[in-house]
N, C-alpha and C positions, 0 to 999 in steps of 0.2 A: 297552275295552268301553263302548259307548255306552249311556246310560241309556234306559229304556223311554219310548216316546212316550205322552204323556197325551192322552186324548180331550177333546173340547170339554166334555162333561159333567163330566169329572174336573177340568178347569181351572176351570170355574165353581164347583164344590164347593170347590176349593182357595182360590179367591178369597174365597168366603163365609167359610171358616175363618179366613183372614187378617184379614178385617174383624172377626170375633168376637174374635180374639186381640188385635187392636189396641185394641178397645173395653175389653178387660179389663186393659189396661196392659202386655201382653206384646209381645215383639218378633216381628212377623210374619215377619221374614226367616228366622228359624230354621226355619220350616215350609216354606220354599221350597228346593228342591234347588239350591244355589248352583252357578254354573258353575265356581267356583274349587274344585271337588272334587278337582282334580289335586293330587298331593302337592306340598308347598312345595319350591321350587327354591333351595337354599342359594347357588348361584352368582349368582342374581339377588336382590340384597338388597332387603329390604322397606323402602321409603322412608317408610313411615307414621310410623316412630319417629324416624328420623334427619332427616327434612325434612317439614315440614307447611305446605302453601300455605294462605293465609287462607281459601280456599273448601273446605269439607268436603263431599264428595259424599255425598248421602243415598241410601240404597238405594231401589230401585224399589218402588212401591206397586201392588198389583193393583187392577183396576177393581172397584168395588162392583157389587152386583146391580142397583141402579138404573141405574148407568151402562151396564152391559152391556145391560139391557133397552132403554135409550134409544139404543143403538148408538154410544156414545161411543168404544168400542174398535175400531170398524170403519174400515178404510182404504178398502176397496172390497168388492164382493160376495164375493170370494174370500179376502181377507186380513183377519186380525184381530190385535190387539195384546194381549199377555198382561198387561203391566204398564207403568207410566208413571213417568218421573222428570222433574220440572220444575226447570230451572236458571235462576237469575237472571242479569241482565246482568253481564258480566265474568267469569262462571264459567269456570274452566279445568278441563276434564275430559280427562285424558290417557288413562285406561283406562276407557272407558264399559262399564257392565255389559251383558253379553250374555245371550241365552237359555240355559237350562240343558240344552236339547235342541234338535234340529234343527228342530222345528216350533214352538218357543217364541220369540216376538219381544218385545223390550223397546224401548219408545219413549222417546227422550230429546228433550225439548222445551226449546230454548234461547231465552231472551229476548235480543234483540240491539239495539244502538243503530242506528237507521236512518240516522243522519248519519255514523256511523263503523262500518261493517259489518266486524266481525272474525269471519269464518266459523269456527264451532266445529270444523269438519272439520280445519283447520290445526293444532289443538292436540292431536289424537289421535296417540299414540306408535306405534300400529300402522301398518304400511306398507300403504297401500291401493293397489290396482291391479288388474291382470288385465283381464278383459272389462268395459269400461265401457258402461253402457246409459243414455244421456241421453234423456229424453223430455220435451218441453215441454208446458205447459198441462195438467198433471195435478193431481188433487185428493188431499188427504191426509185425507179424511173430516172428522170433527169436530175433529181435532187442530189444524188451522190454519184459523181463521175471522177475519173482519174484526170491526169493532166492532158490527156488526148481527147477528153470529152466523152469517153466510153463509160457506161454504167458499170459499177463495180459490184461484186458479190458481197452480200451482207448477211449477218445473223439477225433474224427478225424475232422480236419478243413482243408478245401481246399480253397486256395486263390491264387492270382496271383500278379505279380509286375505291378505297375501302371506307370512305366517309370519315366520320368522327364518332367518338364515344359520347353517349348521352345517358343520363340517369334514368332508371326504370320508372321513377316517379315523375317523369316529364309530363305525363298525361297527354292532353290535347294541345299542349303549348307548342306553337309552331317553332320551327328552327330559327326563324327571325323572331327574337324575343319581344315581349311587350316593352313599352317604354318604361324606363326606370322611374320609380316613384321617388319623391323627395325623401331624403334620409330623415328619420325621426328619432327622438330620444327614447320613445316608447319601444321602438324596435330594438334599440341597443340593449335596453334592460331585459326585454323578453328573450332575445337571442343569448345574452349572457347567462340568464337563469337556466334556460334549456340546456346550454352547453355544460354548465356545472352539474346539472342532474345527470346528464348522459355520462359525464366523466366519472362521477362517483359510482354509478351503477356498473361501470366497467371495472373500476379499480377495487371496489368493495373495501373490506378491512384487511390491512396487512399487518397482522399481529407480530410484534417483534421488529417491524421495519421502522415504525415511527411512533412517537408518543403523542405529540400535539402539533397541529399545524395552524398557523395564523395565515389566512389566505390573503394574497395580494395579487390582484388581477390587473395591475397597472402596467405590467411589463409586456414585452413582446415574446412570442413563442420561439423566435429565432434564437439560435445559440451561436456562440462565438465560432468563427470559421476554423479555429485551431482545435476545437473540441469535437469529440465523438459523442453524439447524443444517442445513447442506447439504454434507456431506462426500462428495466423490467421489474415489476413489483410482484413479489410472491403472494399468491392468494391462499394463505394458510388458514385464514379464519373465514367462516361462512356465517358469521353473525349478521343480523339485520341492523341497518342504520336507523337510529331513533332520533327524532327531532325533539329537543327539550329546550326549556328556557330557564335562565337563572333568576336570581332575585331582582336583577335590574332589567328584566324582560328582554335580555339579549339571547337570541337563538343560538343553538349549537347542534351539531350532528355528532353522534357518538355511537360506537358499537354497543350492542345490547349486552356484551360480556365485559364491558369496561369496568363495571363495578367490582368484578372479581379480580381483574388484573389491570394495572395502569398502563400496560403496553399496547392496549387496543386503541383503535383510531378515535380521534376526536377532532372536529373541525369547528372553528370559530369564525367570527367576522361575517356571519351570514346576512347581516343587516344590509349588505350591499346589493342583495338580490331582491327580486319581486317575491316577497314571502308568501303572498297569496297563491301565486302560481307554483312556487317551490313546495309549499305545504300540500297543495292538491296533488302534485306529482308524487310526493313521498307517501301520502295516504291513499293514493289511487282514487281520488274523488273525481269520478268520470264526468259529473255534471259541470263542475267548475272548470275542469281541463277542457272539455268540449267548448264551453262558452268562450274561454280566453283564446283558444287556438282557432276557433272559427272567426273571431274578430280579427285576429292576426292574419288569417288567410284573406279576408276581405281587403286588408291593407297591403297584401302582396308579400307576406313573409310567414314564417312559421312552418311546422311540420306538415300541415295540410295543404300548403301552397304548392303549385306545380314547380318543379325544380328546373332551373335553367342552366345548370352546370354542364359544361362540355369539356372534353379533353381530346387531344390528338390521338389517333389510333395507334401511333407509334409509342405512346407513353405506356408505362407499366402499371398505371393505376387500374385497380379493379373495383374500388368502392368509391362512392360519392362522399365528399367531405361533409355534406349536410345530413342532418338527421330528419327522418320522415316517419310518419305513422302509417303502418301498413293496414291491410284490410282487417287484420285481427286486432287492431288497436295497439300494436306494440311499436315502440320507437326503435327504429333500425336505420342503418346507413344503406342507401340504395346501391344496387349493383349497376355498374356501367356497362351498357350494351352498345354494340357496334351498329351504327345505322348503315345498313348495306344497300340502301336504295339509290345510291349515287350511280348515274348512268354514264359518267365520263369514262372514256376508254383511251388507253395509251398504247401506241405502237412504236417500238423503238428499233431503229436500224443502225447497226454498228458494222462498219466494213471489216471484212476478214483481214485485209491488209491495210492497217491504219496508216502506214507510211505512204501508200499509193494514194489514199484519199483521207487526209486527216480531218474528217468531219463526222459528226453523228447527227442523225435526224430523229426527232421525237414528234410523232403525230398525235394530236389531241382532238378527239371527236366527242361532241356533246357537252352540255354544260354540267357543272356541279350542282347538286341539289342541297348543298349545305354551305355555310360560310367557310371562309378559309381558316384552317387550323392555326394555332399559335406557332411561331417559329421555334419549336423546341429542339429541332435537329440542327446540329452544327454542320454547315457545308464542308465538304472535304478540303477545299483550298484554305478555309479558315482553320481547320484542324491541323493541316500541315504547317501553317504559319505559327500556330500556337505551339506545336511540337518543336519547331525551330527555336522559338524563344525560350521554351522550357529546357531544351537540351543545352542551351548556352549557360544554364545554371551549373552544369556539370555535377559535381558531388553534392551540391546544395539541393538537388532534386530529391535526395533521400528524406529531407525534412520539409519539402515544399508543401504548402497549403494555399488555398485561394487567397488568404490574407497575406501570407509571407511573401508570395511572389510579387504582390503589389507594393510591398515595402522594399523589394530588392531593386537597387538603383540600376543595375545592368538590365534587368527585365524591363523596367519602365523606359529606359532609354531606347531599347529596341522597339517597344510598342509605340512610343512617340515618333520614332523615325519612320515606321511603316505607315502610321496614320497621318503623317505630316502634321503632327499636333502642335499647335502654337498657343493654346489656352493656358492660363495661369495654373489651373488645377490639372493634375495628372489625369490621363485617361484611365478608364476602368475596362475590364474585359468585355463589358456589354457594349462598349464603343467598337469593339471588333466584331461582335455579333450578339444579338439579343439573347440567344440561348446561353451564352456564357455569363449572363447575369445570375444564373442559378448556381450557387456555390456548391451544392451537392453534385451537380452535373460536372462542374470543373474538377471537383475532388475525385470523382470516379475516373475522369480522363487522366488526371495526374497519376492515379494509382495504376492504371493500365500501362501508361508510359514508363512508370517506375519498374514494373515487372520486366519490361524489355531492356531497359538501361541497366538494371541490376538483376541479372538472371538468377543469382543465388539469394536474392532478397536483401534486406537492409538490417538483418539480425546477425546471429552468430555465424551462419553459413556464409553470409556476405563478408564478414570479417575474415573467415578462412580463405575466401577467394582473394581478398586484399593481400593476405600473407603471401600467397603464391605469386601475385603480380609484383609485389615489392621485392621478391627474391630475384627477379629479372632486372631490377634497377641497379645503378651503380651503388657501391657500398655507402657512400656519403648521403645518398638519397633515400635509403631504406628507413622505414619508420614503423610499420606494422610488422612485428617480429614473430609473434606466435599467437595462435588461437587454438587452444587445447581444452580437452575435457579430462579431468582427473577424478579418480575415486577417492573419497575421503571417508571419515569414520561413519559407521552405521549405514554403509552402502549408498551414501549420498553422492551425487554428481556435482563436481565443481568446474564451472566454465571460467576460462581465463583468457584474456586478450592483453598482450603486453605491447606497448608502443614506446619506442625510444630510438633516437638516431645515434649515429656513431659519436657525434659531438656530445650528446647527452651522456653516453656511456663514459666518455673521457672525464667529463665533469663529475660524474657520480663516484668514480674510483679515485679521484684526487682531492675530494673534499674531506674535511676533518669532522664537521658537525652536520648531521643530517636530521631532518625532521620528516615525519610521515603522518599522513592524515587521509581520511576518506570522506568523500562527498556523496550525497544521496540525491541531488537535484539535477545533475547534468543529464543523465540518461534515464528515461522513464522505464517502468517495469521493474524487473528483478535485479537490474545492474546497479553496481556502485562503482564510483571512480576513485581509484587509489593513486596517490601522488607521493613521490619521494623528492623532497625539495631541500635546497641549501642556498646560502647567501654567497654570491660572488663578490668578493671584496674589491676586485679591480674595476669591474663595471658597475658596482653598487646596484646589483639587480638580484631579485629573487628568481632562481632558476629551478625549473622542474627537471630533475635528472632522470626520472622514470615515471611513466604514466601507465596505468593498468585499469582494466575493467573486469570486475569479479562478481561472482554470485554468492559468495560466502564470506563470513567474517570470523570463522573459527580459527583456532591456533594452527591446525593442520593445513588449512587453506593458506594462511599467511606463510607457513614454512615452505610450501610449494611455490608460492608467489616470490618470496625472496630468493629461493634457489634458482628459479628460472630467470629472474631479472639479472642476477649476478653472473649466471652462465652466459647470457647474451653480452653483458658488459665485458666480461673477460675475453670472449671471442672477438669483440670489436676492437679492443685496445691491447690485448696481450698482457694486461696488468692483472695481478691476483687481487682478490678481495681480502682485506686485512683489517683487523681490529687492534687497537693499541694494547689492550690488556692481554691479547693473545700473541700478536706478532711483534709488538714493540713499535709499531707504526700503523698508520691507517686511520680508521674511524676512532675519534675520541669519545664522542657522545652521539646517541640517538635520542630525539625528543619526540614525544607523542602525547596524545590524550590518554585518558584512563581506560581505554578499551583493552579488556583482558586478552582477547584474541590476538591483537597486534603485539602486545607485550610478550605473551608466552610464545607466539610464533617467532619473534625476534630471538628470544633465549634459545629456543630449539635450533634455530639456524646456527647460532654460535656454537652450540653443543655439537652440531653436525660437522662444523669446521674443525673441531678438536678431536674427532674420532681417531685420527691417525697421527696426532701430534704427541710428542714425548716431553714437551717442555712443561714449565711450571709458571703459575701466575704469582708475581712478586708484589702484588698490591696489599697482601696481608703480611703480618709479622712472621707467620710461618708459611712459606710458599706452598701452594697446593698444586698437585698435578692437574693439567688442563683437562685430561680425560675424566677426572672425577667431578668436575664442576657440573652442577645441575643447571637447568635453564634459568632458575631464579638466582643462582650464584653468578651467572653471566650478566644478568640484568643489573645486579648491584654494581657492576664494574663499568657500565657505559650507558645505562638507560635512565632518562629523565622524563618527568611529567610536565606538561604545559601548565605554567602557573595561572594563565588566564582561565583555562578550563577548571582548574582546581578552585580558584576564587569564585567562579560562576556557580559551582555547586553549593558553596557556602552561602552565596547570595540568595539562592533559591529557597533556602530554609531559614532565612533571616527572621521571618515572622514567627518561628517556632523556638528560637533560642534567644537568650539574653545577650546583651553586648559583650559581657565578660566571656561567655562561651564562644561567641563568634571570634573574639580576639584570640582565644586559645586555639581555635581552629586555624586562624591565619598564622599563628606562631609556628606551625609545622612547616611553613615555607621558609626554610632557613638554611644557610650554608655554614652557620656557626652553631656550636652546641649550646644548649640551654637545658633547663630542667623539664624535659619532655614528659616525664611521669606526672609532674604537677599539672601540665597541660592536659594529659589524659584524664586525670581525676576531675578537673573542671568540666571537661566535655562529658564525661560519664554522669556527672551530677546535673547536666543541663537538660535532662528530659529524654523521652524516647527517641525523638528525632535526632538529637545529638548523639545518643548512644548508637543508634542504627548507622549514622554517618561514620562514626569512628570504627565500628565493627566492620563495615565494608572496607575501610582502608587497611585494617589489620588483617582481615581475611585474605585480601589480595596481597600476596607476599611481596610484590614488587612495588606497591604504591608508596609506602612510607620511605623506603630508601631512595625512591625516585624523586621525592620532594624535600626530604630532610637529609642534607648531605652527610652529617655525622653518622647516619645509619647506612650510608652507602660506602663504597670503596673507591669512588671517583676522587682523584686528587683535587685539592681546593682550587689550584690555578686552572685546571681543566674545567671545573664546574663554573668558575667565574667567566671563562672565555666562551662558554657555550651559550647559545641564545636561550633565554628563559621561557620562551613560548613557541607555539607553532604559528605565530602570526604570519610568517613567510608563506606557509601553506594556505592560510586563510586568504592572504592577499592574492596568491595564485588562483585559488578557487574563485575569488571575487572577479578577477580580471577575465578569466575565461568564461565565467557565467554571463558576462556582458555580451558574449557572442551567442548565447542561447542556452536555455535550460529545457528539460523535458524532451530531449532529443532522442532520436533513434540511435541504436548502437553505432551504425555506420556513420551517421551524422556527428555523433560525439567523437568518434575516432578522427574524422577529417577536420573537425573544428580544433581538436587538440593538435593535429599536425600543423595547421596554419599558425596556431599560437606559439607552439614550441619552436618552430623554425623562425618565426619573427624574433623571438628572444635570442636565439643563437646568432641571427644576423646582426642584432643590435650589439651583442658582445663583440663580434668580429669587427664591427664598425668602430667601436670604441678602441679596440686594440690596434686597429690599422690607422685610423684617422683622428683618434681622440675626440670623436663626436659622441656626446652623451645623449640619452633619450630625453632628458629634461634640462632646463637651464640650471636649476638647483639640483645638485647631486644629492643622493641619499646618504650623506655622511652620518657618522655617529651623532654629531651635533644636531643635524636636521631631524634625525629620527627621534632623538631624545626631546627636542623642542616640540615636535609634533605630538608626541605622546603626552607631554605635560600640558600642552594646550588643550588636548581633548579631555583630559581629566579636569582641568579648570572649567571648561565649558559644561561638562557633565555636572560638576558640583554646583555651579551657578544655577543650572536648571533645577536641580533638586532643592536648593535653597529658595528659589523663587516659587516653586510649587508649594513648599512647606509654608512659606509666608502667606500665600494666597489662602491656603487651608486655615491658617490661624486667623486670618482676617474674617473669613466666612463664619468661623465658630464664634468670634467675638461679636459679630453682628446678629447672630441667631438669638431670638428671645429666650430667656431662661424659663424653664418649666418648673412649676410649683410641685410640691410633694403630692398634692391631691391630683394633679394632672398626670402623674406617673405612678399609679398604684402598684405596678409590678416592679418598681425599682426600689432598692433599699435606701432608706433615708440616712445613710451613713457615709461619710467621706472616705473612710479607709476600708477597702474590701478585705474580707477575712474568710477563712475556711473553717467551719465548725465541724469537728469530728466528734461523733457521739457514739459511745459503745453502750448498748443496752444489754445488761446482764440479766439472765433469768433469775428469779427469786431463789431458786434452789441451788444456783451455781456457787461454788466456793472459789471466788475470785476477788482478790483484794482490790478495793477501790483506791484510786490515787487522788491526791488533793486537787481540787479544782482551782485553777488560776486563770481566769479569763482576762483578756486585755482590757484596757481602760475604755476603748471605743466600742466594745461589744460585750454586753453582760446580759444575764437573764432578766434584768429589769429594764433593758432597753426596749424601745417600741416593737422591734421585730420579734421579741420573745414574750410578749405580754398576752394577757387574756387566756383564751381557751388552750392555745398551743402550749403555753408555759405550764398550765395545770396538767395537761396530758403528759408532758415529758417529766414533770416532777413526780409522777406516780411511779416511775421506774428508776432503779439504781443506775446511775449514769457516771460516765467519765467524760468530761468535756475538755477539749484541747483546741486552741485557736492557732491558726497559722496565717500571718499576713500575706496577702497576694499583691505584689506591686502592679499598678496599672500599666498597660502596654499602649504605645502610640498607635498600633495598628488596629485597635478596637477589640482585641482579644486578650484574655488573661489565661495563662497556662500554669498549672501547678503539678508537681511531681510528688504524689503522696508517698511514694516509696522512701524518698529522702526524709520527708516529714515524720514518717512512722518510725524511723530509726531512733529518734529521740523521745518517742512516746511510749506509753505502757501498753500499747495495743499488741496483741499477739500477731505474729506475722502470718499465721494461717487463717486469720479472720476473713470471712466473706464480706465484702463491702457492697453496700447498696447506695446508690447515688440519688440524692434529692436535688433536682435541678437539671441542667443540660450537661450531660457528661457521659463518659464511657470508661470502662475498666479494661486495662490491657495487662495481662499476666500479673506478676508480682509488682511490676513497675506501673502503678496506677497512674493513668493520665486523664486529666480533666480539661475540656475546652469549655470556657464559660462565655456567656454573652458579654458584650462590651459594657454593660451597666454594672455599677458597683453593688453587688449583692452579697449576701451571706448564704452559703450553701451548706447543707447538712449531709454528712456521710455517716451512716449508722452501721455498726457491726452487729449482725444478727446471727451470732453463732448458734447453731442448733435449732433455729427457728425457721419456719416456712414464711417467706416474705409475702406470699399471697394471702396468708391468714393474719400474721402479726403486722399490725399497722397502727403505730402509736398516734399518727396524725390523721388517721381515718381518710376522709375524702380529700384532704389537703396534700397528701403525699402519695406518690407511687414508688414502688420498689423495683429495683432491677439488680439481680444478683448474677454473678458469672463465675464459673470455675475455670480459670485460665488453663490453657494448654499450649503446646508448642506450635500448633497450627494457626494460632491467631496472627493476623497481619498486624503490622505496627499501628495502623489506624483502621477503625471500623468504617464500613460503608455508611453513607448518610442514613440509610434505613435503620441502622442500629443506634442512632442517637435518639434519645427520648426527651420529650418535652414534659417537664415536671414542674410543679409549683414551687417557686423559691420562697424563702422567708421574706415576708414583706414588713 
């Protein structure tokens, strides 16, 4: 119901009454029918208590009688203003006061800065639009005058309030919502169940995307501020979801095609939902659904209840977040519609010459028919302040996120200073304005500002712009030296960014021992960070001499990388790149991990250096021309492998090899000669894993000479003087990763610049003033002491862990033989090889010599199984299997068969858990001491011939070169062991 319209005489009388009340010290606003006579909306929180901007909006004042007689309230002959509010410069008015009736107009006059006009219209939270009527050269009566009191010409804009967005399922719910009901646990369960059903109906089955999900609804849907949440599930399967129960009466949802393929969807932990409602939804039981949803509607929630969701008209939301049941009985999300019945009208006057009259007038006529929208728009003054604080981050803006800027001390200091913050806890962006409490809103703003600050972006094109900018800097200040694209093999593109200063170039070309390594964590996406590092003996620092960002790890890419790095270094210093085995001075050794691309690229670079040289290499008994050396010949003369990486690979397969084999592997790390062929034999006899490991080292022509000095041509004293590992690179990686990982390319470049220049400044400080970076210098003693201390601590932890495991096993109750029917009652595990010969075959049988702890009369070979095997001509051979501490037993049948009478061409079938790999048969056994049978079935069909009938399953395999060293888990067979 609209309030009654006041006549002009009534308005004048009301204005005079307000003047009298104000003179008496009373609040005149109480006598004015406020437009906020609508009931308060509890869904739209009152921000006056939770957030208060520095500017307090004063209520409008009516014109005095003298002002009315003087025509101060006249806009033109037809229109007059009922009250006026004057706002100072910088005032942010988001919800300006409007008239309390359709014929009442409130004037808001804003003082503005003519040099930096921030129009007050942009601060209003109401969405303005509809029919715009712009008229130039209009006057605003006596409200806008120049210094001489003459009215000024203005641009007049007429617009209206667009209202707010409401859900189509609002029904007859008034804009002033019903009182909120008390929160109930039943509502929580109902809403959670409905949300789960709606989610699975949208997602369906994503075959190949997931195998099994255990649901956990205890978390929040919010993601980390530094993460980009863009989950898209492919809907490749159209199978129906079936509700089933297991033997424990636990419900699960699974795709109807899951029985054919294990890759289809299955969902468990459904007992957390209202199973009655969920079952009805899945089975479309309309009677139960209607009963439960109608009861929920009576309690004020559910898909049948009127929706009270609202959004500002300026928001991009198109759908309601709540699910509703439409007229067809289908669950759907409601469409947000604009409520265009608001009668509030805005008339804005902006002077043509803002310098002559630095004011703007906004006239508001008529009340709003809806509650105030949320403050989702950030006012322009706040935006400019936020931009100022963000631009102070400088290059850090490349990796800025809503979380990172709040962790930046400079940004927080500026924010505290502006807010005059004195609380113990730092302010958040919402203390600047409520709209900035939305992290996505802040992220979008940062992205827009980033596009302005970095016109070429923060990727490769941005790096190319940095190259051009650094060319204009002094020589000693240049860092980003090249950003290029090269064509490598097979038409692939190779992107390369090289970063190094002149001081780094000097250090690179004057060092004797260089280590190279690549990191994959610093920059996200396709980029890897490559470093060339060396140890500075004077400052006792690890120094990065060249830093690069690449997109390829191939040998050709490394050749281009090394060529460009040393071209830049030579241009900076005037010094040539030299290797000791080529030029008699220069680099003595390069040390790297076992990456083949790095190694071969290094050899190719040396080969390129020798293209025009006529000298000879004197490291061999017979000098060889440098031009004739291959890349691998060069590597034998200067290239070493990191011993830490080498040992780590051995450690990774420790559960597959015996201690003797591991010891033989470790023996290859040697600077002195020993019987390496004997070590090879031990490794080859150590099983498939060991053989594959050794084959990899032998196939890589550079690996063994780079770890076993007698196989290389590096002199002994040079080998001993060289660092044995790339720990310097690893330390450099660790130090710089403390500054950030997962960065953009531009952010990674600038972080590297800061780190590398800090190191160079530290070296200069030590050389000039003798000031070291730490109290304790990194001398050889300190480094050795630290290394030994770490090894001692590591071994103590391992010993403590082993002691705890031993104590747990000793406290565990012993199991009887009857309690472990599938375990062999024999202390010594053994492998029984049985060759079953057809009756008509002419094959001599060998004497049977079983071990003492396993015989045909032992319990595991008694009764029916013994009789069945006794009917066939057999050859039995036993091979003891030593127990392993890791719970697995491994045997290499190829070694065992060398001393047996079995023909090498026999097809072997495994009884037990095992698999055959080529001629080198490999078995992985369970941790229990069992006896397994391996039977040779030459010429027999294993699917027909089954001496143990139902107690044994056969698996035969004809090996070929395509077999992987280990089969997938699906190729391991569960078979009955001998009990």
